[in-house]
Residue, then its C-alpha position, 0 to 999 in steps of 0.5 A: m890227049k891232054i886231059s885235066i882232071i878237076g878235083a882231087g878227091g877219090w873219083g878224080t884221083a881214080l879217073a886221073v890214074t886210069s886215063s893216064a894210060n893213054n893221055d897226058v893227065t893233069l890233076w888239079a887240086y883246090s889248094e896247094e896244101e891239097t897237092i903236098p901229099l899227092a905229089g910227095r907221096r904219089e898217093n891220095p891217103d885220105y880218099l885212096p890209100g894204097v893206090k900209087i899215082p903214076a909219076g907222069i901225072r902232073i899234080t897242081s893247084d895252078v888254074n893256068i896249068a889246068l886250063d892247058a887241056q883239050i878235055m877238062i873233067f870236073t869231079v867236084p861235088s855238086k854243091f861245089m860245082r858252080a864255085t869251082a867252075a867259076r875259078f877257071i874263067e876269072r880274069q885274074y888267072g891270065r888264061w881264058l878257057d879255050k872255047g874248043t876244050i870239051i867239058v865233061s861232068a863226072a859228078k852226080g846231083f842236082e844244084f839246090p834250089s835251081e834244080k839244074r843238072m851239073s852239065e847245065v851248071l857247067g854250061e852256064v858258067l863256062k859257055p864252051e863251044g861244043d856239047i858238054v859230056v856226062i860220064s856216069g855209071p857203076s864205078h866206085a872209085e876204089e875199084v876203078a883205080r885199082g884197074v877192076p874191069t868197069s863199064i860206064v856211059a859217056a853222054s852228049g847231045s850231039g855224040d861227037n864229043a861223047r865219041i872223043v871222050q869215049s876214045a880218050l878214056s877207054t882202056d882194056v879195063f875201063r870201057l865207055y858206051r855212048n849215050n845221047d840222053v843227057l838228061g836221063v843219064e844225069t837224072a839217074g845218077a843223081v836219084k840213085n844216091v837217094i835210094a842208096l840211102a834208103a838201101g843202107i838204112l835197110r842194112g842198118l835195120g838188119l832187114g834181108d834180101n827180099t827187102m833189098a830186092a824190093l827197094l832196088t826194083r821200086g827205086l828203079a821205077e821211082m827214078k824212071r817216073l822222075g826221069m820221063k816226066l822231065g823228058a828222059k828216055e826210058d831205056t836209059f834207066t835200064g842201062l849202066a847209068g840207071m840200073g847199073d849204077l843203082i845196083v852198085t851203089c845199093v849193094s856195095t859196102l864201098s857206097r858212101n851213101g849206103r854207109v850214111g844210111e846205115e848210121l841213120a838206122k842206128g839213130r845217129p843224127i845226120e849232122e854228126i855223120v856228115s861232119s865225121m866224113k871226109m867224102v861227100a854223100e851226094g844223096v844227102e843233098t840230092v834228096k832236097t831237090v828230088i822232093q822239091m821236083e815231086h811237088e812241082l811235077g806232081i808225081e809220087m816219089p815215096i822212097s825219096h820222101a821217106v828218106y827226106d822225112i828221116l833226114e828231116k827227123r820227121q820219122t824214124p827209119a822203122g816208122a818210114l818203112k812201116n809207112l811205105m809197106s802200108r801204102p794203098l795197094k796199086e798196080e806194079s806199073k804205076 
């Protein structure tokens, strides 16, 4: 199939590499300047150094070329999703999005302050004919690009588009399962990045496996609490998009959110940490929406709230941990 990957960061490049095994792939970058090292060296030195981009992948910043696709996969960070999608409907480019093109969101986060999920943002802007597909799960770009066996989910309402995406992207090392709980998959993918910030903080404080196990378990409960309040299915949070993605993001040294958390534990201000990174740590933005939802829905998100207070400099990492451990005693299921 003809597939366009929108966004030439690490995840976009990794998806282009793995999907090029069975498809005609275009990798779209925001500017022509970005395409120079990608096309010249056939490598993404900033995000995936050492990973060769196959010669068959078309690299461009031309919107018209990227629009010539049966599947368009948006991989840009959540805070840039709306503006990026809008580039593909502007009249000046001379070509319109084919209403039959399957739109895929591969980003994890909420739009702030609207609280919209990325599939909702893409739906509003692009207005595709069919259901938008969301792909999510435990999938570090560095491993996907190098052919490390990986399994994720493809979620859509009707399932038809998810089936097409599943078939197009699956290889002998990249396996997709179908899921019809789009809300749950996106909520899990967003909130797990907040929990991953907390995991990094724990590592930065020099704490142990007992503490990390408790964080993952209670973090999963927190993700599920928010998702089910929004109308998601409970099973989604024990699957690849929930528990699977939470585990890999919290325990891996490849996690961007984890690295941010470690630096926070050292006392570095968040502004300094973020400005020194090329990649986006989605949890830093997502936590603002999660706390907004916590207040609106009347639910408890204590780990997320602790992360938010640390980012806002209302608490130190050590102080936030002490407060979490001193909360009123309760039943585990609540």
